[in-house]
Structures are given as C-alpha cells and as structure tokens.
N, C-alpha and C positions, 0 to 999 in steps of 0.2 A: 111600459118600458118606463123602467126611471133616468127622464136624461135631465142632462146638464147642459147650459149655452155659459156656466161662469161657475165659480168657487170663490169661496170667502176667504178672503185672505187669511193664512194662517191654517188651513185646512190642506190635504193631501189631494192632489187635483190630476195626479196621471204616475204610472208606470210601467218602467222597460228594462229589458231583459239584454244586456251585455252576455254574449255568448261564441264558445267557440267555434261554432256549425250550426252557422243561420239556417242552411238548407233544412239543416237536421231538424232544428229545433221550431223552423217553420210547418214542418209536417208532424212533430207529436204534437203541438199546441192545436194546431187547426183544428187535427182529429181528436184530442181531449176532449175542447168546448167548442169543437163546432165553429168553428172561429175559422174566417175568408182571411186572407193575405193578401195585402196590396204593396209593391215594395215602390217606394220615392226614394227618387234621385236625390243626395244627401248630399251636393257637393263634393271637395276635398276629404269628406267620413267617407264615401260610399254609399253604399243603401242604409234606407232608414224603413223598417216593413211597420207597417202599419195594421193591426190585428181587430177585427173589425164583427159585429156579432150583428145581425139583420142591419147591413151597412153605415151601422154605427162606429164609430172606432172605441175603442176599449183598455188597450194597451199598445206597445209595439215592441220589436227586438232591431238586435244589431249585430251585426262581426265585430268582433274584438279587435281591434289594430293588431299586428302582429310583432309587435312593441311591448304589448301585453300578454305576459306568460301565466298559460295556465298554472303553472305550479307555483306561482304569485300570487295572482289574483285570480281565484277564481272564476267562471260566469255564475251571473248574479241579478237579481232583480234590483231595482232602483227607483225605491220612492221621491216622489218630488212634491214640495209644498208651497203653495203659490203666496207669492208676496206683491205689496203694491209697490215696490222701491227696493229691488235686486242690488243696488249699490251700499243700499241704507243697510238693509238685512244683513249682507254679507260682510260686511265691517262690522257691524252688532255682533255677528258670530265670533268675530274673531277677538273683539275685544273680549267678550264672555269666555273665551280658552277654546274655540273651535279653530281648528286647521283651515287654510282654504286651500282644498288642493285641484279648484279650477275656479279661477278669478270671474267675475260676472263677462258672460261674454255673449252676443248674439248669434243666434240661431235661425238664420237666412229670415225672413218675416216672422215666423212662430213665434219670437217673443224672447228673453234673453235669461241666461238662468247662471248659476255658479252649485259647485262640486264642495259640499263642506265636510268634515268629520269632525267630530262630536268630539267633548273630552273626555269621553270613554272610549271611545274607537270607532263608533258607530258611521258611519255614512250615509247623506242622503243628500239632493239637491233641493234649492230655491228656485222657482219660474216665476219670472211675470212675464205673464201672457201679453199677447199681440192679437197675431190668428190664428195660436192654438191654447184655448182656455183649457182643455186636459183633458180629461175620458166624456166623450157623447153617454156614455151609460156608466152606471157605478149602483153599487149596492142591491144586486138580483142576481140570480142565477148567468154565468158565463162572461161577469165583470168582475171586477176589485172591489172588495166591501169594507177592507179593515189592515189599516198598518200596525205593524208590532215592535216594540224596541227589546230586543233582548240584549241586556246591558251586566257589568259585573260591578257597575255604582249608580245604585240607585238614586242617590241623593243629590250628586252629579251631575246626573242624567237632569231632573227634575230641577235643579236650580239651572241649567243651562238653558232648557226647551222652554219653563216656566216664562223665564227672562226674556230670552229670543221671540217669542209665537206668542204670547199671552195667554197660555196653556192653561188652565187650575188643574188638580189634581183630583180625583173621588178611588179612595179603596174599595178594592173589592176581593172576590176570592178567582183561582185561576183552577183550570179542572182538577188538579190534584189535592184543591185545598188549600195550597198557599197565597200568599199575598199579589195580587194582580190590581197594580194602577193604572184607571182609564185619565186619559189626557182628555179634558173638555175645555170646549169654546160655546161663549152663549146657552150654557148649562144642557151642550149637547154633547158626548160623548164620540170621540172623533179616530185616538187610534190609543193603540195601551201600551204595556212597560212592564217586563216583567224580569227577574235576576237571572242571572246562567246560573248551575247550579252545578256543582265540582261534578255529579256523576254524569252530566251529559257530554263529557270527554272533551275536546281542544275546538271549541266554538268560540268564535271571534264575536265582539257587539256587532251586532249586525239588525235592521230596519227588515222583516218579515213582510211580505205583501199577503192576503189571503184572498182568496177568489171564492167568489158565492156558486154553488152549484144544487140541483136540483135533490139528488141522493149521492151522500159524500160514501159511502160504500162502493156501489157501481160507479163512481168516476174512480177511485182506486185501484180496482182493478181492471179498470179500462188502460190506467196510465201503467199498470204492471204489465201490461200484451201491447201496450205501444214501447216498453222499452224501460222504462221511468223505476224508480227504486222507490219502498217504503222507509223512509225514517222513522216514524213514529203512528201506527195503527190507528183506525178508527177511535175516537173517544169523547164522549158525551160531555157538554159541559151545562150543566143546570140551569135552563130557563134560558137559555144560548141557543145551543146549537150542538151539531156532531160534528168534531173537525179531524184532520189525520195532517202529519206533514210527511210532502213528497219530494223525490231530487230527481230531476228532468235525465234526459241520456248524457247529458253532457254536462250533469254535476250543480245546476243551477238548482237552489231549495225555493219550495213555496209550499204555501199552506191553502187547502180546502174547508171550507167549513158549509153544510147545512145547516140554514138558519131557523131554529124553531118557530114553528107557525103559531 
C-alpha cells in the first residue's frame, strides 16, 4: 500500500464528490472500485460519506444541498491542495486574481478549507489539515493519483498557480501529441495542465481527478454496466499508461488510468 500520514504543502491531498444522489453515487463507486462507504455526521451539512479501500480513506462524497441547482452546478469532483496557512493562501489567491467562493472556514476538527476559482474559471479547494490530513492511500489502484487542470488560458493559469503555490512547470506531450504542462514541486511532477480545444465542445475550465486502476478497459466496461457513460474511450499515453474519461450516472466526470509498468 502507498500510505500517507501527511502531505507536503502545495500538493493535492484529497478529493470529494458533490452529487445529486448520494445513495446512487455510493452504489456506483463502491461497485466500480470495490470501495466501502462509511457515513459520517457533518452537522448542518448533513452526511459526509467516506469512501475506503482496505479500511483506509481514499476520498468522499456528499449530497449537494437543494439550493445548488444541477442545471447550474452539475455534480463534480473537487480537488484539495494542502497549505500551511489557509488565511494567508486564500488572501494570496485573491490578490493574484482568483475569486473566493468560500472564505476560510473550520470543518469541525478536521481542518480549515476555502474554495477558490482561479482566474481562468477552474474551481479547487485549499486545505489546512488538523485531524484530517487527506487521503490515507494515493497513487495506487483504487485511489486518486493525478489532478489535471483543463483551461482556456495556459499563460494566465501558469502565472496564478506558480505564484500561489510555488509550482514549477515542465513541458511534455499529451496523448494526442499536443503540449502538456506538468506542475512540479521539488522536481517531482504532481499535477498537469492542458488547453481546452475547440472540438471538445462546451467544456468549462476544471480540475480533473484521475483514479488509478489495474485494468483500464475492464474498468470502462464495468462503469458502463453500472450505468456510467464513456466520454473518451481508452487511449494510450506513451510511457505513462492507458486512460479513459468517464461520466458517472449522476453526471460527474472523472478519469481512470492504468499506470504503465
């Protein structure tokens, strides 16, 4: 197992799903990834469902509140970046042109979070941990392994994230041979970015979550059988692995990847 008890500042540490049907989403994801689910009371927010592999937390999901209309805010996976000082990082994000959708708030004794929309329109969360450091497992089958920004303005996004989080960039190639930017901390790639193309249709800037799987094609078939949709069929990335983009039955998009051995 690839276990984590802490995450370095400026690295992704957690992902969760906001969905219109928590019970249906639980059924889909637990069957797809062989996860178990544990409902945790979350005060006024209702229930926060921890999704686990081998008894270790890997991510979570929750029911979207009634005021969040799905036609305006469809179900989505949210990526969290660990920081040392939530107030300072949130203020810095605003100064760099980001929009503060949720100012820093305490999440019981788990930690503090804020919700940010970057200058290009993509939404992510900042997380200052207390009792909850993030995922217990990552970078292995059945856990998240990569976070990818899809945006319409690479320059503006690069300036924002490198100044906010201290990331460096490295230019590589994507599956179609186009430019792909890897974000790095301490010379280690931990996230990526690519430009939204006109032939993708009406895709808004967003952070995509990748889940590692043992067999990409088998996972895609299983997702279909469980009511999911294929947004992009399995495709190989040289020296990286085989991946596919899926949509769960409630409408949230996510990516699965079989890492090259």
